C-alpha beads as a LAMMPS data file, in Angstrom:
LAMMPS data file: protein, C-alpha beads

160 atoms
159 bonds

1 atom types
1 bond types

-500.0 500.0 xlo xhi
-500.0 500.0 ylo yhi
-500.0 500.0 zlo zhi

Masses

1 110.0

Atoms # bond

1 1 1 0.076 0.000 -0.037
2 1 1 1.264 3.398 -0.864
3 1 1 -0.405 6.444 0.452
4 1 1 0.168 10.175 -0.162
5 1 1 -0.921 12.891 2.289
6 1 1 -2.752 10.534 4.661
7 1 1 -3.066 11.350 8.328
8 1 1 0.230 9.581 8.753
9 1 1 0.718 9.447 12.468
10 1 1 -2.803 8.169 13.130
11 1 1 -1.948 5.404 10.752
12 1 1 1.243 4.850 12.582
13 1 1 -0.723 4.251 15.867
14 1 1 -3.074 1.709 13.915
15 1 1 -0.005 -0.140 12.692
16 1 1 1.743 -0.329 16.098
17 1 1 -1.527 -1.549 17.677
18 1 1 -1.422 -4.325 15.123
19 1 1 2.084 -5.262 16.038
20 1 1 3.709 -3.928 12.929
21 1 1 7.365 -2.554 12.764
22 1 1 7.210 1.205 11.884
23 1 1 9.799 3.548 10.705
24 1 1 9.594 7.358 10.253
25 1 1 12.087 9.513 8.186
26 1 1 11.470 13.220 8.487
27 1 1 12.794 15.516 5.838
28 1 1 12.313 19.125 7.302
29 1 1 12.011 18.545 11.137
30 1 1 15.390 18.183 12.920
31 1 1 16.151 15.969 15.879
32 1 1 16.537 19.159 17.867
33 1 1 12.780 20.138 17.626
34 1 1 11.544 17.626 20.190
35 1 1 8.143 17.117 18.484
36 1 1 5.295 15.196 20.245
37 1 1 4.789 12.745 17.355
38 1 1 8.477 11.642 17.702
39 1 1 8.318 11.375 21.464
40 1 1 5.263 9.106 21.342
41 1 1 6.604 7.131 18.402
42 1 1 9.814 6.329 20.060
43 1 1 7.992 5.372 23.322
44 1 1 5.885 2.931 21.148
45 1 1 9.004 1.431 19.555
46 1 1 9.032 3.409 16.184
47 1 1 12.415 3.778 14.424
48 1 1 12.621 7.440 13.851
49 1 1 14.956 9.608 11.863
50 1 1 14.353 13.328 12.127
51 1 1 17.050 14.333 9.555
52 1 1 15.866 17.755 8.413
53 1 1 17.572 21.092 8.766
54 1 1 14.237 22.942 9.675
55 1 1 12.242 25.552 7.751
56 1 1 13.783 26.543 4.422
57 1 1 12.898 30.112 5.089
58 1 1 15.168 30.059 8.119
59 1 1 18.085 28.569 6.052
60 1 1 21.432 30.365 5.836
61 1 1 22.583 28.117 2.997
62 1 1 19.928 25.963 1.140
63 1 1 22.937 23.837 -0.321
64 1 1 23.183 22.460 3.321
65 1 1 19.510 21.721 3.504
66 1 1 19.678 20.014 0.175
67 1 1 22.642 17.858 1.136
68 1 1 20.751 16.775 4.360
69 1 1 17.678 15.883 2.306
70 1 1 19.881 13.651 0.180
71 1 1 21.192 11.907 3.143
72 1 1 17.642 11.517 4.462
73 1 1 16.725 9.944 1.176
74 1 1 19.602 7.497 1.437
75 1 1 18.403 6.468 4.867
76 1 1 14.755 6.126 3.746
77 1 1 15.771 3.967 0.802
78 1 1 17.781 1.717 2.984
79 1 1 15.056 1.466 5.361
80 1 1 12.517 0.674 2.587
81 1 1 14.665 -1.877 0.750
82 1 1 15.632 -3.864 3.809
83 1 1 11.962 -4.737 4.364
84 1 1 12.224 -4.776 8.049
85 1 1 9.428 -2.375 8.595
86 1 1 5.817 -3.022 7.497
87 1 1 5.095 0.755 7.440
88 1 1 7.527 3.501 6.532
89 1 1 6.434 7.091 6.791
90 1 1 8.308 9.574 4.618
91 1 1 7.240 12.763 6.334
92 1 1 7.301 15.937 4.145
93 1 1 9.078 14.095 1.393
94 1 1 7.135 15.998 -1.290
95 1 1 9.126 19.130 -0.673
96 1 1 12.570 17.922 -1.427
97 1 1 11.072 16.004 -4.286
98 1 1 9.411 19.110 -5.698
99 1 1 12.571 21.382 -5.105
100 1 1 14.749 18.929 -7.076
101 1 1 16.715 18.132 -3.973
102 1 1 16.345 14.373 -4.266
103 1 1 16.173 12.232 -7.395
104 1 1 12.380 11.938 -8.134
105 1 1 12.875 8.834 -10.529
106 1 1 14.813 7.009 -7.701
107 1 1 12.102 7.801 -5.081
108 1 1 9.330 6.696 -7.421
109 1 1 11.242 3.516 -8.396
110 1 1 12.089 2.672 -4.792
111 1 1 8.364 3.102 -3.729
112 1 1 7.169 1.072 -6.678
113 1 1 9.640 -1.773 -6.417
114 1 1 9.618 -1.952 -2.623
115 1 1 9.376 -5.282 -0.799
116 1 1 5.717 -6.576 -0.809
117 1 1 5.430 -6.440 3.090
118 1 1 6.235 -2.657 3.188
119 1 1 3.514 -0.112 3.152
120 1 1 4.694 3.581 2.642
121 1 1 3.017 6.872 3.519
122 1 1 4.464 9.994 1.877
123 1 1 3.425 13.484 3.335
124 1 1 3.617 16.935 2.219
125 1 1 1.811 19.318 -0.009
126 1 1 1.874 19.346 -3.762
127 1 1 2.435 15.744 -4.487
128 1 1 3.589 15.331 -8.189
129 1 1 1.316 13.626 -10.632
130 1 1 3.866 10.691 -10.921
131 1 1 3.680 10.176 -7.085
132 1 1 -0.041 10.319 -7.090
133 1 1 -0.210 7.781 -10.034
134 1 1 1.804 5.101 -8.216
135 1 1 -0.068 5.614 -4.869
136 1 1 -3.039 3.471 -3.867
137 1 1 -4.638 6.108 -1.717
138 1 1 -4.234 9.952 -1.931
139 1 1 -5.697 12.376 0.495
140 1 1 -5.630 16.144 0.112
141 1 1 -5.873 18.037 3.312
142 1 1 -6.451 21.722 3.095
143 1 1 -6.866 24.255 5.833
144 1 1 -10.224 26.128 5.785
145 1 1 -8.948 28.416 8.571
146 1 1 -5.693 28.355 10.318
147 1 1 -4.268 29.995 13.468
148 1 1 -1.069 30.928 11.750
149 1 1 -2.944 33.098 9.380
150 1 1 -4.305 35.212 12.501
151 1 1 -0.873 35.548 13.863
152 1 1 -1.142 32.863 16.356
153 1 1 2.263 31.032 16.792
154 1 1 2.413 27.276 16.631
155 1 1 1.777 25.720 20.172
156 1 1 3.651 22.742 21.608
157 1 1 1.204 19.977 22.209
158 1 1 -1.101 21.022 19.365
159 1 1 1.180 21.858 16.385
160 1 1 4.299 19.943 17.224

Bonds

1 1 1 2
2 1 2 3
3 1 3 4
4 1 4 5
5 1 5 6
6 1 6 7
7 1 7 8
8 1 8 9
9 1 9 10
10 1 10 11
11 1 11 12
12 1 12 13
13 1 13 14
14 1 14 15
15 1 15 16
16 1 16 17
17 1 17 18
18 1 18 19
19 1 19 20
20 1 20 21
21 1 21 22
22 1 22 23
23 1 23 24
24 1 24 25
25 1 25 26
26 1 26 27
27 1 27 28
28 1 28 29
29 1 29 30
30 1 30 31
31 1 31 32
32 1 32 33
33 1 33 34
34 1 34 35
35 1 35 36
36 1 36 37
37 1 37 38
38 1 38 39
39 1 39 40
40 1 40 41
41 1 41 42
42 1 42 43
43 1 43 44
44 1 44 45
45 1 45 46
46 1 46 47
47 1 47 48
48 1 48 49
49 1 49 50
50 1 50 51
51 1 51 52
52 1 52 53
53 1 53 54
54 1 54 55
55 1 55 56
56 1 56 57
57 1 57 58
58 1 58 59
59 1 59 60
60 1 60 61
61 1 61 62
62 1 62 63
63 1 63 64
64 1 64 65
65 1 65 66
66 1 66 67
67 1 67 68
68 1 68 69
69 1 69 70
70 1 70 71
71 1 71 72
72 1 72 73
73 1 73 74
74 1 74 75
75 1 75 76
76 1 76 77
77 1 77 78
78 1 78 79
79 1 79 80
80 1 80 81
81 1 81 82
82 1 82 83
83 1 83 84
84 1 84 85
85 1 85 86
86 1 86 87
87 1 87 88
88 1 88 89
89 1 89 90
90 1 90 91
91 1 91 92
92 1 92 93
93 1 93 94
94 1 94 95
95 1 95 96
96 1 96 97
97 1 97 98
98 1 98 99
99 1 99 100
100 1 100 101
101 1 101 102
102 1 102 103
103 1 103 104
104 1 104 105
105 1 105 106
106 1 106 107
107 1 107 108
108 1 108 109
109 1 109 110
110 1 110 111
111 1 111 112
112 1 112 113
113 1 113 114
114 1 114 115
115 1 115 116
116 1 116 117
117 1 117 118
118 1 118 119
119 1 119 120
120 1 120 121
121 1 121 122
122 1 122 123
123 1 123 124
124 1 124 125
125 1 125 126
126 1 126 127
127 1 127 128
128 1 128 129
129 1 129 130
130 1 130 131
131 1 131 132
132 1 132 133
133 1 133 134
134 1 134 135
135 1 135 136
136 1 136 137
137 1 137 138
138 1 138 139
139 1 139 140
140 1 140 141
141 1 141 142
142 1 142 143
143 1 143 144
144 1 144 145
145 1 145 146
146 1 146 147
147 1 147 148
148 1 148 149
149 1 149 150
150 1 150 151
151 1 151 152
152 1 152 153
153 1 153 154
154 1 154 155
155 1 155 156
156 1 156 157
157 1 157 158
158 1 158 159
159 1 159 160
């Protein structure tokens, strides 16, 4: 099963409840962020790699962010191809794909040719037509109203 833009961490909980081995590779969030999903995921036995550099608009050098995204993809590809995890979540992978930071054809081939026991969830906005084409399920979430637009900063426990 390949899903794009699903409620990934809810699915993560379902998979864990069924005894699945789960892995998460995050492309934008860094390990320094201490996000709630990671804390709970690790407590539940999820293998977690928060390999991002943070928000691109805060970057001093986007080439560093790009190099980090490439390393994150290498880790994700390894995790997928070993077949040790029944669910692999590629959190915010659409961004480095869309920015040309990681090889889109390699990502698509890896997802398409993954071991049969591995389900993958890709998150992030603006999934490419090619990614949508190989997915079994695609969900588009869009805000109707968002606190950020009203100047309300992200809150620990609600937003991260």
